[in-house]
BALOBA-1460 file (C-alpha; in Angstrom, 3 decimals):
// residues 141
<rec num="1" residu="m" x="6.263" y="-22.569" z="-1.552"/>
<rec num="2" residu="y" x="9.345" y="-20.324" z="-1.677"/>
<rec num="3" residu="r" x="10.370" y="-20.700" z="1.959"/>
<rec num="4" residu="s" x="13.070" y="-23.329" z="1.411"/>
<rec num="5" residu="t" x="16.756" y="-22.553" z="1.834"/>
<rec num="6" residu="d" x="17.382" y="-23.534" z="-1.795"/>
<rec num="7" residu="a" x="16.658" y="-21.261" z="-4.754"/>
<rec num="8" residu="p" x="14.240" y="-20.432" z="-6.129"/>
<rec num="9" residu="n" x="13.070" y="-18.866" z="-2.876"/>
<rec num="10" residu="f" x="12.142" y="-15.465" z="-1.480"/>
<rec num="11" residu="a" x="15.802" y="-14.636" z="-0.831"/>
<rec num="12" residu="s" x="16.823" y="-15.404" z="-4.439"/>
<rec num="13" residu="f" x="13.869" y="-13.438" z="-5.836"/>
<rec num="14" residu="a" x="14.689" y="-10.446" z="-3.614"/>
<rec num="15" residu="a" x="18.342" y="-10.601" z="-4.648"/>
<rec num="16" residu="a" x="17.331" y="-10.669" z="-8.315"/>
<rec num="17" residu="a" x="15.000" y="-7.694" z="-7.840"/>
<rec num="18" residu="r" x="17.809" y="-5.731" z="-6.194"/>
<rec num="19" residu="a" x="20.502" y="-6.770" z="-8.689"/>
<rec num="20" residu="g" x="20.261" y="-3.536" z="-10.662"/>
<rec num="21" residu="n" x="19.699" y="-1.318" z="-7.621"/>
<rec num="22" residu="a" x="20.682" y="-2.546" z="-4.166"/>
<rec num="23" residu="a" x="18.585" y="0.224" z="-2.613"/>
<rec num="24" residu="s" x="15.333" y="-0.829" z="-4.329"/>
<rec num="25" residu="a" x="12.384" y="-1.797" z="-2.144"/>
<rec num="26" residu="v" x="10.881" y="-5.261" z="-2.536"/>
<rec num="27" residu="a" x="7.501" y="-6.694" z="-1.512"/>
<rec num="28" residu="f" x="5.862" y="-10.013" z="-2.266"/>
<rec num="29" residu="n" x="2.109" y="-10.056" z="-2.831"/>
<rec num="30" residu="p" x="0.230" y="-13.068" z="-1.443"/>
<rec num="31" residu="g" x="-3.082" y="-11.646" z="-2.697"/>
<rec num="32" residu="v" x="-5.913" y="-10.189" z="-0.656"/>
<rec num="33" residu="i" x="-5.398" y="-10.775" z="3.060"/>
<rec num="34" residu="y" x="-7.258" y="-8.333" z="5.310"/>
<rec num="35" residu="r" x="-4.798" y="-8.669" z="8.171"/>
<rec num="36" residu="l" x="-1.709" y="-6.953" z="6.796"/>
<rec num="37" residu="i" x="1.183" y="-9.387" z="7.145"/>
<rec num="38" residu="s" x="4.776" y="-9.701" z="6.078"/>
<rec num="39" residu="i" x="5.256" y="-13.049" z="4.364"/>
<rec num="40" residu="t" x="9.060" y="-13.155" z="4.428"/>
<rec num="41" residu="p" x="11.984" y="-11.353" z="6.053"/>
<rec num="42" residu="d" x="13.269" y="-10.802" z="2.501"/>
<rec num="43" residu="e" x="10.704" y="-8.077" z="1.776"/>
<rec num="44" residu="d" x="11.054" y="-4.413" z="2.711"/>
<rec num="45" residu="y" x="7.370" y="-3.563" z="2.856"/>
<rec num="46" residu="i" x="4.025" y="-5.349" z="2.971"/>
<rec num="47" residu="a" x="2.325" y="-5.471" z="-0.430"/>
<rec num="48" residu="g" x="-0.998" y="-5.088" z="1.397"/>
<rec num="49" residu="e" x="-3.414" y="-5.694" z="-1.489"/>
<rec num="50" residu="i" x="-6.901" y="-5.020" z="-0.129"/>
<rec num="51" residu="d" x="-10.181" y="-4.755" z="-2.024"/>
<rec num="52" residu="k" x="-12.187" y="-3.709" z="1.058"/>
<rec num="53" residu="p" x="-10.063" y="-1.172" z="2.952"/>
<rec num="54" residu="d" x="-12.613" y="-0.921" z="5.753"/>
<rec num="55" residu="q" x="-11.621" y="-4.500" z="6.661"/>
<rec num="56" residu="a" x="-7.846" y="-3.930" z="6.694"/>
<rec num="57" residu="s" x="-6.222" y="-4.541" z="10.058"/>
<rec num="58" residu="v" x="-2.785" y="-4.325" z="11.624"/>
<rec num="59" residu="h" x="-1.771" y="-6.483" z="14.580"/>
<rec num="60" residu="r" x="1.488" y="-6.049" z="16.478"/>
<rec num="61" residu="g" x="2.765" y="-3.203" z="14.321"/>
<rec num="62" residu="h" x="5.543" y="-1.092" z="15.838"/>
<rec num="63" residu="d" x="7.061" y="2.164" z="14.557"/>
<rec num="64" residu="g" x="5.579" y="1.657" z="11.096"/>
<rec num="65" residu="t" x="6.818" y="-1.916" z="10.731"/>
<rec num="66" residu="l" x="5.494" y="-5.401" z="11.162"/>
<rec num="67" residu="d" x="8.017" y="-8.227" z="11.371"/>
<rec num="68" residu="g" x="10.637" y="-5.804" z="10.037"/>
<rec num="69" residu="a" x="8.653" y="-4.758" z="6.941"/>
<rec num="70" residu="q" x="7.101" y="-1.316" z="6.357"/>
<rec num="71" residu="i" x="3.345" y="-1.468" z="6.977"/>
<rec num="72" residu="h" x="1.555" y="-0.732" z="3.703"/>
<rec num="73" residu="m" x="-1.943" y="-1.080" z="2.250"/>
<rec num="74" residu="l" x="-2.733" y="-1.006" z="-1.475"/>
<rec num="75" residu="s" x="-6.328" y="-0.497" z="-2.566"/>
<rec num="76" residu="f" x="-8.365" y="1.273" z="-5.236"/>
<rec num="77" residu="l" x="-10.587" y="4.350" z="-5.189"/>
<rec num="78" residu="g" x="-12.628" y="3.452" z="-8.274"/>
<rec num="79" residu="e" x="-15.300" y="0.792" z="-8.612"/>
<rec num="80" residu="k" x="-12.601" y="-1.662" z="-9.737"/>
<rec num="81" residu="w" x="-8.843" y="-1.557" z="-10.130"/>
<rec num="82" residu="g" x="-8.082" y="1.215" z="-12.637"/>
<rec num="83" residu="m" x="-11.684" y="2.014" z="-13.532"/>
<rec num="84" residu="g" x="-15.045" y="3.369" z="-12.493"/>
<rec num="85" residu="k" x="-16.352" y="6.240" z="-10.452"/>
<rec num="86" residu="p" x="-15.314" y="6.878" z="-6.837"/>
<rec num="87" residu="r" x="-16.680" y="4.162" z="-4.571"/>
<rec num="88" residu="f" x="-15.981" y="6.003" z="-1.298"/>
<rec num="89" residu="t" x="-16.658" y="9.435" z="0.076"/>
<rec num="90" residu="t" x="-13.625" y="11.580" z="0.762"/>
<rec num="91" residu="d" x="-14.249" y="11.189" z="4.504"/>
<rec num="92" residu="q" x="-14.138" y="7.397" z="4.113"/>
<rec num="93" residu="v" x="-10.864" y="7.563" z="2.155"/>
<rec num="94" residu="i" x="-9.337" y="9.720" z="4.882"/>
<rec num="95" residu="a" x="-10.605" y="7.363" z="7.605"/>
<rec num="96" residu="y" x="-9.294" y="4.202" z="5.874"/>
<rec num="97" residu="t" x="-5.941" y="5.870" z="5.289"/>
<rec num="98" residu="g" x="-5.843" y="7.135" z="8.870"/>
<rec num="99" residu="r" x="-6.326" y="3.652" z="10.298"/>
<rec num="100" residu="i" x="-3.126" y="2.487" z="8.593"/>
<rec num="101" residu="r" x="-1.278" y="5.730" z="9.305"/>
<rec num="102" residu="e" x="-2.018" y="5.290" z="13.037"/>
<rec num="103" residu="y" x="0.546" y="2.470" z="12.943"/>
<rec num="104" residu="g" x="3.051" y="4.526" z="10.962"/>
<rec num="105" residu="g" x="1.993" y="2.705" z="7.802"/>
<rec num="106" residu="a" x="1.756" y="3.925" z="4.235"/>
<rec num="107" residu="v" x="-1.177" y="3.676" z="1.829"/>
<rec num="108" residu="t" x="-1.212" y="3.511" z="-1.962"/>
<rec num="109" residu="w" x="-4.484" y="4.278" z="-3.724"/>
<rec num="110" residu="d" x="-5.034" y="3.155" z="-7.321"/>
<rec num="111" residu="v" x="-6.995" y="5.687" z="-9.390"/>
<rec num="112" residu="p" x="-8.349" y="5.345" z="-12.916"/>
<rec num="113" residu="v" x="-6.195" y="7.091" z="-15.506"/>
<rec num="114" residu="h" x="-7.639" y="8.047" z="-18.885"/>
<rec num="115" residu="p" x="-5.764" y="7.138" z="-22.109"/>
<rec num="116" residu="d" x="-4.564" y="10.756" z="-22.340"/>
<rec num="117" residu="g" x="-3.015" y="10.489" z="-18.871"/>
<rec num="118" residu="s" x="-5.594" y="12.619" z="-17.097"/>
<rec num="119" residu="i" x="-7.389" y="11.739" z="-13.860"/>
<rec num="120" residu="d" x="-11.000" y="12.748" z="-13.114"/>
<rec num="121" residu="a" x="-11.386" y="15.770" z="-10.839"/>
<rec num="122" residu="l" x="-13.359" y="13.700" z="-8.299"/>
<rec num="123" residu="f" x="-10.305" y="11.500" z="-7.693"/>
<rec num="124" residu="l" x="-7.928" y="14.464" z="-7.722"/>
<rec num="125" residu="d" x="-10.120" y="16.110" z="-5.075"/>
<rec num="126" residu="q" x="-9.914" y="12.990" z="-2.906"/>
<rec num="127" residu="l" x="-6.127" y="12.813" z="-3.290"/>
<rec num="128" residu="a" x="-5.794" y="16.518" z="-2.492"/>
<rec num="129" residu="a" x="-7.908" y="16.023" z="0.646"/>
<rec num="130" residu="l" x="-5.601" y="13.172" z="1.677"/>
<rec num="131" residu="g" x="-2.613" y="15.441" z="1.217"/>
<rec num="132" residu="k" x="-4.200" y="18.012" z="3.510"/>
<rec num="133" residu="a" x="-5.265" y="15.410" z="6.076"/>
<rec num="134" residu="f" x="-1.817" y="13.791" z="6.196"/>
<rec num="135" residu="p" x="0.787" y="16.452" z="5.348"/>
<rec num="136" residu="r" x="4.409" y="15.331" z="4.988"/>
<rec num="137" residu="t" x="5.800" y="18.400" z="6.688"/>
<rec num="138" residu="a" x="4.608" y="21.032" z="9.144"/>
<rec num="139" residu="a" x="4.720" y="23.598" z="6.322"/>
<rec num="140" residu="e" x="2.048" y="21.645" z="4.416"/>
<rec num="141" residu="k" x="-0.501" y="21.848" z="7.282"/>
């Protein structure tokens, strides 16, 4: 719907999103699609909304990108977005993350946050295990 050369289109939306900060990263979310795809050259990363991370797939990814966009998956650790108890074991979370990381991709996990800003220890433990499984630097190993 926004693929035309005339505004409103992806290019005009991306330009508007970057108007206050030219270095900001932009993604457009087409909803749940299990094959991670870039929907426009005007996005910097794939929104990657996935409700079943075991079904996420990457085809033709190269050096962390797909069609010029950073490979990315967004999913949730709780029973639903922003709520519930953990629905995966820590080993599953590491495996799902690892499948995307194999392509140089990034993963964002939604976790439930209590009204006071705290996060249950079970989720913190899973996030800590991810940090150990996928350290950013050699010093973190």
